[in-house]
Structure formats: structure tokens, C-alpha cells
C-alpha positions in Angstrom: 116.3 103.9 112.1 115.6 105.7 108.8 113.3 108.4 110.3 111.9 110.5 107.5 110.1 113.1 109.5 109.2 114.1 113.0 107.3 113.3 115.2 107.7 109.6 115.0 107.2 106.9 117.6 109.2 103.6 117.3 108.2 100.7 119.5 110.9 98.1 120.1 110.5 94.6 121.6 112.8 93.4 124.4 115.3 92.2 121.8 115.6 95.7 120.3 113.7 94.9 117.1 111.2 97.4 115.8 107.6 96.1 116.1 105.6 99.2 115.4 106.2 102.7 113.9 103.7 105.6 114.1 104.4 108.6 112.1 103.0 112.0 113.0 101.1 113.0 116.1 99.8 110.1 118.1 96.8 110.2 120.4 97.7 107.4 122.8 94.1 107.3 124.2 92.6 106.7 120.8 90.9 103.3 120.0 93.5 102.5 117.3 96.5 103.2 119.6 95.0 101.2 122.4 94.4 98.3 120.0 98.1 98.4 118.8 99.3 98.4 122.4 96.9 95.6 123.4 98.1 93.5 120.5 101.8 94.1 121.4 101.2 93.2 125.1 99.3 90.0 124.0 102.2 89.0 121.8 100.4 89.1 118.5 
């Protein structure tokens, strides 16, 4: 997975392919994190 530092969040699709990578602390209730998750759920 070539993780350079911690913390890191790697989001995989059902096929096991990486679709997103967030490096550093992530606030999952932030507008940007919500937008990323909404786009992934929508299939964009």
C-alpha cells in the first residue's frame, strides 16, 4: 500500500481497489470528508 506515514486512511471499493487516500488526521464530520464519502457512495 506504500504508506509513507501515519495516520493514513485508505478507502477501497468492493473490488479491493484504492479509490481514496487521506493522509494525516481526518475529521469525518468535516464538509470535505462528507463530500468525498457522498461522491463515493454516488459512484462518481
